[in-house]
C-alpha positions as CSV (number, residue, x, y, z in Angstrom):
1,M,0.0,0.0,0.0
2,S,1.4,3.4,-0.9
3,G,0.2,6.7,0.3
4,E,-0.5,7.1,4.0
5,G,-4.0,8.3,4.9
6,S,-6.0,6.9,2.0
7,I,-7.4,3.5,1.1
8,Q,-5.8,2.2,-2.1
9,E,-7.6,-1.1,-2.7
10,K,-11.1,-2.3,-1.8
11,T,-11.9,-5.9,-1.6
12,S,-15.3,-7.5,-1.2
13,S,-14.7,-7.9,2.6
14,D,-13.9,-4.2,2.9
15,S,-17.3,-3.1,1.6
16,M,-18.4,-1.9,5.0
17,M,-15.2,-0.1,5.8
18,F,-14.7,3.7,5.8
19,Q,-14.2,4.8,2.2
20,G,-13.1,8.5,2.6
21,P,-9.7,9.9,3.4
22,M,-8.3,8.8,6.7
23,P,-8.3,11.5,9.5
24,E,-5.1,13.2,10.4
25,E,-3.5,12.2,13.6
26,G,-5.7,14.1,16.0
27,G,-9.0,12.4,15.3
28,Y,-12.2,13.0,13.5
29,D,-14.0,16.3,13.0
30,R,-17.1,14.9,14.7
31,S,-18.2,12.0,16.7
32,P,-20.4,9.2,15.2
33,I,-22.9,10.1,17.9
34,D,-23.6,13.3,16.0
35,D,-25.3,11.2,13.3
36,L,-28.0,10.1,15.8
37,D,-31.5,11.5,15.5
38,P,-32.4,13.8,18.4
39,Q,-35.2,11.4,19.4
40,E,-32.6,8.6,19.9
41,E,-30.4,10.5,22.3
42,G,-30.4,9.8,26.0
43,S,-33.2,7.7,27.5
44,Q,-35.4,8.2,24.4
45,A,-32.9,6.1,22.4
46,D,-34.3,2.9,23.9
47,H,-37.8,2.9,22.5
48,I,-39.6,2.2,19.2
49,S,-43.2,3.0,18.2
50,F,-45.4,2.1,15.3
51,F,-49.0,1.6,14.2
52,V,-50.5,-1.6,12.8
53,A,-53.6,-0.9,10.8
54,G,-56.5,-3.3,10.7
55,D,-58.8,-5.1,13.1
56,P,-56.8,-6.3,16.0
57,Q,-56.9,-10.1,16.3
58,P,-56.6,-12.1,19.5
59,K,-54.4,-15.2,20.0
60,G,-57.0,-17.9,19.8
61,S,-57.0,-21.0,22.0
62,T,-55.2,-24.0,20.6
63,R,-56.3,-27.6,20.8
64,S,-54.1,-30.6,20.0
65,F,-55.1,-34.1,19.3
66,Y,-53.6,-37.3,17.9
67,V,-54.8,-38.4,14.5
68,K,-54.3,-42.2,14.3
69,K,-54.6,-42.3,10.5
70,L,-51.9,-39.7,10.0
71,E,-49.9,-41.1,13.0
72,R,-49.1,-37.6,14.3
73,V,-50.4,-34.8,16.5
74,V,-52.5,-32.1,14.9
75,T,-52.9,-28.6,16.5
76,T,-55.8,-26.4,15.6
77,T,-56.6,-22.8,16.6
78,T,-59.9,-21.1,17.2
79,N,-59.0,-17.9,15.3
80,R,-57.8,-18.3,11.7
81,N,-56.9,-14.6,11.4
82,T,-54.2,-14.7,14.2
83,K,-51.3,-15.7,11.9
84,Q,-52.1,-12.9,9.4
85,W,-52.3,-10.3,12.3
86,Q,-49.0,-11.5,13.7
87,L,-47.4,-11.1,10.3
88,R,-48.7,-7.6,10.0
89,V,-47.4,-6.7,13.5
90,A,-44.0,-8.2,12.5
91,T,-43.9,-6.4,9.2
92,E,-44.7,-3.0,10.8
93,A,-42.2,-3.6,13.6
94,Q,-39.5,-4.4,11.0
95,R,-40.4,-1.4,8.9
96,A,-40.2,0.9,11.9
97,N,-36.8,-0.7,12.9
98,E,-35.4,-0.2,9.4
99,A,-36.3,3.5,9.5
100,R,-34.0,4.0,12.5
101,R,-30.3,4.7,12.1
102,I,-29.5,2.2,14.8
103,S,-31.4,-1.1,15.0
104,F,-33.5,-1.5,18.1
105,Y,-33.0,-5.3,18.1
106,S,-30.5,-6.7,20.6
107,N,-29.4,-10.4,21.1
108,D,-28.9,-9.6,24.8
109,G,-31.0,-12.2,26.6
110,D,-30.7,-10.2,29.9
111,C,-32.4,-7.1,28.5
112,A,-35.9,-6.3,29.9
113,Y,-38.6,-4.6,27.9
114,E,-41.9,-2.8,28.5
115,V,-44.6,-3.0,25.8
116,E,-47.3,-0.4,25.5
117,A,-50.2,-1.3,23.3
118,E,-53.5,0.5,22.5
119,F,-56.0,-1.4,20.5
120,V,-58.5,0.7,18.6
121,F,-61.7,-1.0,17.3
122,S,-64.4,0.3,15.0
123,R,-67.4,1.4,16.9
124,P,-70.4,-0.8,15.9
125,K,-73.3,1.4,14.6
126,S,-75.7,-0.5,16.8
127,L,-73.9,0.4,19.9
128,P,-75.7,3.1,22.1
129,K,-73.9,6.4,22.3
130,R,-73.9,6.2,26.1
131,V,-71.5,3.3,25.9
132,H,-67.9,4.6,26.0
133,Q,-65.8,1.5,27.0
134,N,-65.1,-1.5,24.8
135,T,-66.2,-4.3,27.1
136,R,-66.9,-6.8,24.4
137,R,-64.7,-9.6,23.0
138,P,-61.9,-10.1,22.2
139,D,-60.2,-10.4,25.6
140,L,-57.4,-7.9,26.2
141,D,-54.9,-10.6,27.3
142,K,-55.4,-12.6,24.1
143,L,-54.8,-9.4,22.0
144,V,-51.5,-8.8,23.9
145,R,-50.4,-12.4,23.4
146,A,-50.9,-12.1,19.6
147,V,-48.8,-8.9,19.5
148,L,-46.0,-10.3,21.6
149,D,-45.8,-13.4,19.4
150,G,-45.6,-11.1,16.4
151,L,-42.7,-9.1,18.0
152,A,-40.6,-12.1,19.0
153,N,-37.5,-12.5,16.9
154,V,-38.2,-9.3,15.0
155,I,-37.9,-6.5,17.7
156,L,-37.5,-8.7,20.8
157,P,-35.3,-11.8,21.0
158,D,-38.0,-13.5,23.1
159,D,-41.3,-12.3,24.4
160,S,-40.4,-13.8,27.8
161,Q,-38.1,-10.7,28.2
162,V,-41.2,-8.4,28.5
163,V,-41.5,-7.5,32.2
164,R,-44.1,-4.8,32.0
165,I,-47.2,-4.4,29.8
166,V,-49.3,-1.3,29.6
167,T,-52.4,-1.8,27.5
168,K,-56.0,-0.8,26.8
169,K,-58.7,-1.4,24.2
170,R,-61.2,1.2,23.0
171,Y,-63.5,2.2,20.3
172,G,-62.1,4.6,17.7
173,G,-63.5,8.0,17.1
174,P,-65.1,9.1,13.8
175,G,-62.7,8.6,11.0
176,E,-60.1,6.9,13.2
177,T,-58.4,3.9,11.7
178,P,-58.8,0.7,13.7
179,G,-55.5,-1.0,14.6
180,A,-52.9,-1.2,17.3
181,K,-50.5,1.6,18.5
182,I,-47.4,-0.2,19.9
183,T,-44.4,1.1,21.8
184,I,-41.5,-1.1,23.0
185,I,-39.2,0.4,25.6
186,R,-35.8,-1.2,26.5
187,L,-35.4,-0.9,30.3
188,E,-32.2,-0.4,32.2
């Protein structure tokens, strides 16, 4: 290599390396931390938020039984739409993560997380105006289970690392899109 302070040759393994002129002895003009978005500085750096449009689906109950003719165990679920909802949650989580400069995902198995989820449902036209709370099915805990399963291995290494859940379900206002507003916070 000739010429100090510059990169002469680039191999395929060097594709992720710095491509500009090398800094003079004294350091860089600015720190890589300067490239972070203001929302990602300090304690705010440890959260990610996104919205999943569509009717929130609960994690249905599963039932397994042995089929002698097939000589294997078959597992069925009571809600056919759960898998599709989990894929939408995973897709929106991944999209939100890709929009960040630094990935939220961490392989650290000791990291704890808080999940905040607000489920917004379309208000049935037949519902009296005096009713303000969504006390109908689906159950809130089954909605949360479906979301956590959708987040596992996309934003969270494992949903067992969630130590706190803050959630609610409600009817949306006029013109409000049904779906789920989700925020994941990495705890210290």
